[in-house]
GUMIVEX-805145 format. One line per 3 residues: their letters; for each residue x negated, y, z negated of C-alpha. Coordinates in Angstrom, 2 decimals, always signed. Layout:
a) X Y Z; ...
# end
This chain:
mak) +27.88 -26.61 +6.84; +25.77 -24.79 +9.39; +26.86 -21.44 +10.70
lep) +26.83 -22.59 +14.33; +28.68 -25.86 +13.72; +32.19 -24.43 +14.33
ihi) +31.05 -22.92 +17.63; +29.45 -26.21 +18.66; +32.53 -28.28 +17.79
kne) +34.96 -25.92 +19.53; +32.91 -25.67 +22.73; +31.79 -29.28 +23.03
mlg) +34.63 -30.29 +25.35; +34.25 -27.13 +27.41; +30.58 -27.94 +28.01
ana) +31.37 -31.57 +28.80; +33.97 -30.54 +31.39; +31.56 -28.08 +33.00
lan) +28.83 -30.72 +33.16; +31.21 -33.33 +34.60; +32.43 -30.83 +37.19
lig) +28.87 -29.93 +38.17; +27.84 -33.59 +38.49; +31.02 -34.37 +40.44
vff) +30.42 -31.55 +42.90; +26.78 -32.59 +43.41; +27.67 -36.28 +43.77
lnq) +30.52 -35.61 +46.20; +28.33 -33.26 +48.21; +25.64 -35.94 +48.50
ill) +28.18 -38.55 +49.62; +29.60 -36.21 +52.26; +26.17 -35.22 +53.53
gae) +25.17 -38.89 +53.70; +28.27 -39.82 +55.69; +28.40 -36.85 +58.03
gpl) +24.89 -35.46 +58.07; +24.03 -31.81 +57.54; +26.50 -29.17 +58.64
pre) +25.66 -27.32 +61.85; +24.28 -23.81 +61.35; +27.05 -22.32 +63.49
iwq) +29.70 -23.08 +60.86; +28.17 -20.56 +58.44; +28.45 -17.80 +61.03
npi) +32.23 -18.00 +60.72; +33.45 -15.53 +58.04; +36.29 -17.84 +57.01
aiw) +33.84 -20.58 +56.00; +31.76 -18.08 +54.03; +34.78 -16.75 +52.13
idr) +36.09 -20.24 +51.38; +32.67 -21.15 +50.01; +32.47 -17.96 +47.91
ifi) +35.99 -18.29 +46.50; +36.47 -22.03 +46.00; +33.46 -22.89 +43.85
pfa) +34.03 -20.22 +41.16; +37.77 -20.96 +41.24; +37.20 -24.69 +40.72
fgf) +34.92 -24.15 +37.71; +37.10 -21.35 +36.32; +40.26 -23.45 +36.58
vai) +38.71 -26.27 +34.56; +37.44 -23.84 +31.90; +40.78 -22.03 +31.56
ttl) +42.75 -25.28 +31.46; +40.46 -26.63 +28.74; +40.80 -23.45 +26.66
vye) +44.61 -23.46 +26.97; +44.91 -27.16 +26.15; +42.60 -26.88 +23.15
gpi) +44.16 -23.63 +21.88; +45.95 -25.21 +18.88; +42.88 -27.25 +17.99
rvy) +40.71 -24.11 +18.09; +43.14 -22.27 +15.79; +43.13 -25.20 +13.38
lnn) +39.33 -25.37 +13.35; +39.05 -21.60 +12.83; +41.44 -21.82 +9.89
lyk) +39.64 -24.87 +8.52; +36.25 -23.13 +8.53; +37.70 -19.90 +7.12
kve) +39.60 -21.94 +4.51; +42.94 -20.35 +5.43; +46.33 -22.04 +5.50
ssh) +46.87 -23.49 +8.95; +50.05 -21.63 +9.93; +53.28 -20.09 +8.73
nps) +54.92 -23.33 +9.74; +53.74 -26.15 +7.44; +54.64 -28.84 +9.97
mgc) +52.03 -27.44 +12.39; +49.28 -29.04 +10.32; +50.62 -32.45 +11.33
fyh) +50.66 -31.32 +14.98; +46.99 -30.36 +14.81; +46.02 -33.66 +13.21
lrl) +47.95 -35.59 +15.87; +46.16 -33.72 +18.66; +42.78 -34.30 +17.01
ds) +43.42 -38.01 +16.43; +44.55 -38.80 +19.96
# end
């Protein structure tokens, strides 16, 4: 087993979500620009529009990343224990929980 395989497996979904979010933002932006045309230059002179632009994009990507990490937390613990060859938890029934999450 390669040394980087656990990192790849654990971060595969995180990368897929980031890529889907990036493609979605680009695609939606193109649809909006096609329907409405380019935004007037005057809108970017308004400080509210600048702050919304600066805050929303990092928040949108950060929210998806944090949600993915929280949702996959038990799976990450299970994979860490599997690669380190450690018992999965103090609670033996948690092994079944991990397998159910991985199978679905």
